[in-house]
C-alpha positions as CSV (number, residue, x, y, z in Angstrom):
1,M,76.6,-30.8,-3.5
2,D,76.6,-27.1,-4.3
3,A,73.0,-25.8,-4.2
4,I,73.8,-22.9,-6.6
5,A,76.0,-24.7,-9.2
6,D,74.1,-25.3,-12.4
7,K,71.1,-23.2,-11.3
8,V,69.7,-21.0,-14.0
9,V,69.1,-17.4,-12.7
10,A,67.6,-14.5,-14.6
11,I,68.4,-11.0,-13.2
12,T,66.7,-7.7,-14.0
13,G,68.6,-4.4,-13.6
14,A,71.8,-6.4,-14.1
15,S,73.9,-3.7,-15.8
16,S,75.2,-2.2,-12.6
17,G,75.2,-2.1,-8.8
18,I,73.4,-4.9,-6.9
19,G,72.4,-6.7,-10.1
20,A,75.9,-6.8,-11.6
21,A,77.4,-7.8,-8.2
22,T,74.9,-10.6,-7.9
23,A,75.5,-11.8,-11.4
24,R,79.2,-12.0,-10.8
25,R,78.8,-13.8,-7.5
26,L,76.3,-16.4,-8.7
27,A,78.3,-17.1,-11.9
28,A,81.4,-17.7,-9.8
29,R,79.4,-20.4,-7.9
30,G,78.6,-22.1,-11.2
31,A,75.1,-20.7,-11.9
32,A,74.2,-19.8,-15.5
33,V,73.0,-16.2,-15.4
34,V,70.8,-14.5,-17.9
35,L,71.2,-10.7,-17.6
36,G,68.5,-8.2,-18.4
37,A,68.7,-4.4,-18.4
38,R,68.2,-1.5,-20.8
39,R,71.9,-0.6,-21.1
40,T,73.1,-3.4,-23.5
41,D,76.6,-2.1,-23.7
42,R,77.1,-2.6,-20.0
43,L,75.3,-5.9,-20.1
44,D,77.6,-7.2,-22.8
45,A,80.7,-6.0,-21.0
46,L,79.6,-7.8,-17.8
47,A,78.7,-11.0,-19.6
48,D,82.1,-10.9,-21.4
49,Q,83.8,-10.5,-18.0
50,I,81.9,-13.4,-16.5
51,R,82.7,-15.7,-19.5
52,A,86.4,-14.7,-19.3
53,D,86.4,-15.8,-15.7
54,G,85.0,-19.2,-16.8
55,G,81.3,-18.5,-16.0
56,R,78.2,-18.7,-18.1
57,A,76.2,-15.6,-19.0
58,G,73.8,-14.4,-21.6
59,T,72.1,-11.0,-22.1
60,V,68.7,-9.8,-23.1
61,T,67.6,-6.2,-23.5
62,V,65.0,-5.6,-20.9
63,D,62.8,-2.6,-19.9
64,V,60.8,-4.0,-17.0
65,T,57.9,-1.6,-17.9
66,R,57.3,-3.7,-21.0
67,A,55.8,-7.1,-20.2
68,E,57.0,-8.5,-23.5
69,D,60.6,-7.9,-22.4
70,L,60.2,-10.0,-19.3
71,Q,58.7,-12.7,-21.4
72,R,61.8,-12.6,-23.6
73,L,64.1,-12.8,-20.6
74,V,62.4,-15.9,-19.3
75,E,62.1,-17.5,-22.7
76,S,65.8,-16.9,-23.3
77,A,66.7,-18.7,-20.1
78,V,64.5,-21.7,-20.9
79,H,65.6,-21.8,-24.6
80,E,69.3,-21.7,-23.7
81,H,69.3,-23.8,-20.5
82,G,66.1,-25.8,-20.5
83,R,64.7,-24.2,-17.4
84,L,64.6,-21.2,-15.0
85,D,65.3,-21.7,-11.3
86,V,65.4,-18.2,-10.0
87,L,64.1,-14.8,-11.1
88,I,65.8,-11.9,-9.3
89,G,63.7,-8.8,-9.6
90,N,66.3,-6.1,-9.1
91,A,65.4,-3.3,-11.4
92,G,64.2,-0.2,-9.6
93,I,64.3,3.6,-9.7
94,G,64.0,6.3,-7.0
95,P,63.2,9.8,-8.3
96,I,62.3,10.8,-4.8
97,S,61.0,14.3,-3.8
98,P,58.5,15.8,-1.3
99,M,54.9,15.0,-2.0
100,T,54.2,18.7,-2.1
101,A,56.4,18.9,-5.2
102,R,53.7,17.0,-7.0
103,R,56.1,15.3,-9.5
104,R,53.4,13.1,-10.9
105,A,55.6,11.9,-13.8
106,D,58.1,10.6,-11.2
107,W,55.3,8.9,-9.2
108,D,54.1,7.1,-12.4
109,A,57.7,6.1,-13.3
110,M,58.3,4.5,-9.8
111,I,55.0,2.7,-10.0
112,D,55.7,1.4,-13.5
113,V,59.3,0.2,-12.7
114,N,59.2,-0.8,-9.1
115,L,55.8,-2.4,-8.9
116,R,54.5,-3.2,-12.4
117,G,58.0,-4.3,-13.4
118,V,57.9,-7.0,-10.6
119,L,54.4,-8.0,-11.7
120,H,55.6,-8.4,-15.3
121,G,58.4,-10.7,-14.0
122,I,56.0,-12.8,-11.9
123,D,53.6,-13.1,-14.9
124,A,56.4,-14.3,-17.2
125,A,58.1,-16.8,-14.8
126,L,55.1,-18.2,-13.0
127,P,54.0,-20.6,-15.8
128,V,57.5,-21.9,-16.1
129,F,57.9,-22.4,-12.4
130,E,54.5,-24.2,-12.2
131,K,55.5,-26.5,-15.1
132,Q,58.8,-27.3,-13.5
133,G,57.3,-27.9,-10.1
134,R,59.5,-25.3,-8.4
135,G,60.9,-21.8,-8.8
136,H,62.1,-18.9,-6.7
137,F,61.3,-15.2,-6.8
138,V,63.9,-13.1,-5.2
139,T,63.1,-9.4,-5.2
140,I,65.1,-6.4,-4.1
141,V,62.9,-4.1,-2.0
142,S,64.2,-1.5,0.4
143,T,64.5,-0.5,4.0
144,A,62.8,2.7,2.9
145,G,59.6,0.8,3.2
146,L,60.4,-0.3,6.8
147,K,61.3,3.2,8.1
148,I,59.3,5.9,6.3
149,V,61.3,9.1,5.9
150,P,60.5,12.5,4.2
151,T,60.8,12.6,0.4
152,M,60.5,8.8,0.1
153,A,56.7,8.4,0.5
154,V,55.9,7.2,-3.0
155,Y,59.1,5.2,-3.4
156,A,58.5,3.5,-0.1
157,A,54.9,2.9,-1.1
158,T,56.0,1.0,-4.2
159,K,58.4,-1.1,-2.3
160,N,55.8,-1.9,0.4
161,A,53.4,-2.9,-2.3
162,V,55.9,-5.4,-3.6
163,R,56.5,-6.7,-0.1
164,T,52.8,-7.3,0.2
165,L,52.6,-8.8,-3.2
166,L,55.3,-11.4,-2.4
167,E,53.7,-12.3,0.9
168,G,50.4,-12.8,-0.8
169,L,52.0,-15.0,-3.5
170,R,53.8,-17.0,-0.8
171,Q,50.5,-17.7,1.0
172,E,48.9,-18.8,-2.3
173,S,51.9,-21.2,-2.9
174,T,52.3,-23.3,0.2
175,D,52.1,-26.5,-2.0
176,G,55.9,-26.4,-2.2
177,V,56.2,-25.1,-5.8
178,L,57.2,-21.5,-5.2
179,K,59.5,-19.7,-2.8
180,T,59.5,-15.9,-2.4
181,T,62.1,-13.7,-0.8
182,A,62.1,-9.9,-0.3
183,I,65.6,-8.5,0.3
184,S,65.6,-4.9,1.7
185,P,68.9,-3.1,1.3
186,G,69.7,0.1,3.2
187,V,72.2,2.6,1.9
188,V,74.2,1.0,-0.8
189,R,76.8,2.6,-3.1
190,T,74.9,2.3,-6.4
191,E,73.6,4.6,-9.1
192,F,70.3,5.2,-7.2
193,G,70.9,8.9,-7.1
194,D,71.0,9.2,-10.9
195,S,67.2,9.0,-11.2
196,I,66.5,11.7,-8.6
197,T,65.2,14.8,-10.4
198,D,65.5,17.1,-7.3
199,P,69.1,18.4,-7.4
200,G,69.2,19.1,-3.6
201,I,67.9,15.7,-2.6
202,R,70.2,14.0,-5.2
203,A,73.2,15.8,-3.6
204,E,72.1,14.7,-0.2
205,I,71.7,11.0,-1.2
206,D,75.0,11.0,-3.0
207,A,76.7,12.4,0.1
208,T,75.0,9.7,2.3
209,M,76.2,7.0,0.0
210,G,79.7,8.4,0.0
211,S,79.7,8.7,3.8
212,F,78.6,5.2,4.8
213,G,77.0,3.3,1.9
214,I,78.0,-0.4,1.8
215,D,79.3,-2.2,-1.3
216,P,76.7,-3.8,-3.6
217,D,78.4,-7.2,-3.0
218,A,77.0,-7.1,0.5
219,I,73.5,-7.5,-1.0
220,A,74.8,-10.0,-3.5
221,R,76.0,-12.2,-0.6
222,A,72.5,-12.1,0.8
223,V,71.0,-13.2,-2.5
224,E,73.5,-16.0,-2.6
225,F,72.6,-17.0,0.9
226,V,68.8,-17.3,0.3
227,I,69.3,-19.2,-3.0
228,D,71.8,-21.5,-1.3
229,Q,69.2,-22.9,1.1
230,P,67.7,-26.4,0.8
231,W,64.5,-26.3,-1.2
232,E,62.4,-27.1,1.9
233,V,63.8,-23.9,3.6
234,E,62.4,-20.5,2.5
235,I,63.9,-17.2,3.7
236,G,61.0,-14.9,3.4
237,A,62.6,-11.5,4.1
238,L,66.1,-10.1,4.9
239,S,67.2,-6.6,5.7
240,I,70.8,-5.5,5.1
241,R,72.0,-2.1,6.0
242,P,75.1,-0.3,7.1
243,T,75.8,-0.7,10.8
244,V,75.6,3.1,11.4
245,Q,72.3,3.6,9.4
246,G,69.6,5.0,11.5
């Protein structure tokens, strides 16, 4: 029996990159995907593509900094399919820069999206998971939190905060109701550089991605793997990076 077929999965940041690749891969396995992001035109195009391929997909406009948007995402899944099995917290931004640049607006934005956005998702899905008796939080973190490098201090701090948050939630949930997984990608060919406000750093990140970044589907395969496990098996953390990444 396919462990993914007929699962209901909500995904934030689903309009491109890792989120879109994950939606396509899970839908191909038979999961019903509920896609959330700010760019509704891209969401609708992705959902149309999935449905054309025989899959099931719905869309909800979601800005993860707004708690009410996460509530609507979860409610949409439950209304349409009767339940929610997995919430994939993928939305994130990285306007990185040296601390000495003192880009406080960028710091606030990373905290709001990367950390508060995850908290909003947990807050929205937790009551549903508890009522159902099971549910899985899969959250995209970053290897930037595992190896701290210049310009990424605040970004890494938000990702490590999420890693700590998930581990704390796991330890509070050893009754078998919840599973938590933190997936840490390395350099992936995504639109990560688009949010970088420092032009020099943006050019450097774009060059790195072009040189050895891996395809977003590599991370989607990891998401598929952790969801595919029997309920009694929890994959707490995975790191996926290019073989040549230092």
